[in-house]
N, C-alpha and C positions, 0 to 999 in steps of 0.2 A: 300213647294210644288216643285217638280222637273220640269225642262223645259217640260220633255214629258207629265206629268199630266196636264201642263198649256195648253199644244196644244188641249187635249182632253176637258179640260174645254170650250175652245173657238171652239169646233166643227172644229179642224184643222186649224184655223186662226191664224196668229201670234198674239202674245199678243196685242200691240199697235203700230199703228192703224191698223185696219182690212184692207184687200187689197181693198175692195169695198169702202173705206172711201172717194176716189175721186169723185165717182158718187152718192153715197148715204151716208148720214150721220148714222153712227152706233148707234142704239138704243138698249136697252136691251129687252129681252123676257123672260119668265119663262115657263120652261117645267113642266107644272101643276102636272103631274103624279108623279114626284119625288118630288115636294114641301112637306116639313115636317112642315109647318106652324109655324116655329120657331120665325118669327116676327123679325129678326135680321134687314132684309133690309130696312122695312119702317122707322124707324126713322133716319136712316143714309141718306135718300135721301133729300137733300137741295131743290128740285124741285117739291116735291109732285107728284113723277111720279110712285110711288108704293102704293098700297092698299091692304088690305087683304079682300078678298070675301069670302062669304059663298058657299061652295059646297057640298051639302048634301051626295052626292054619293062618295065623295072622303075619303080616311082612315083618314084623319086629320080634316076633315068637313070645312076646310077653305083653301085657298092657296094666295100666293101673285100674284098679277097681276099688269102689267105694264100700265100706262096711256101714250100711244104714245105721245100725243100732249106736254107732260110735260118732257119727257125724254131726255136728253142731251147726252147720252151715257158716263159719266164721268167715270164709272166703280167702284164706291164705293160698289155697291150692288153686284157685281160679286165676289169680294173679301170677303164679308161679309157672302155669302151663304155658309153654312157648308157642303151641299151636291150637290153643283156645279150645279144647275138647272137654274142659271141664265145664259143666253148666248147673244152674239151680234147677231143681225140681221140687215139687210140694212133697215134703216128708210126712210120715205117718202122724196122726193126730195122737197126742200123748195124754 
């Protein structure tokens, strides 16, 4: 993946760490409309922060969903996603 594509994957944020890391810990989020329900991310998460949920209206009938309280922002799921729909968002201040 080229550097330019990496910026798009992280919605314009530099790869590691995102600029907001000083104020908010980064966590993952899934852009559900683009999720293809491949299930690559779920087994990679050591923190049980990703689950597959049923979405009857979605083309693939289920999507990956982040459990924010479990997410550490480690980045394994970002690299596993073949369609780049897992992105960083500022997490809650702890």
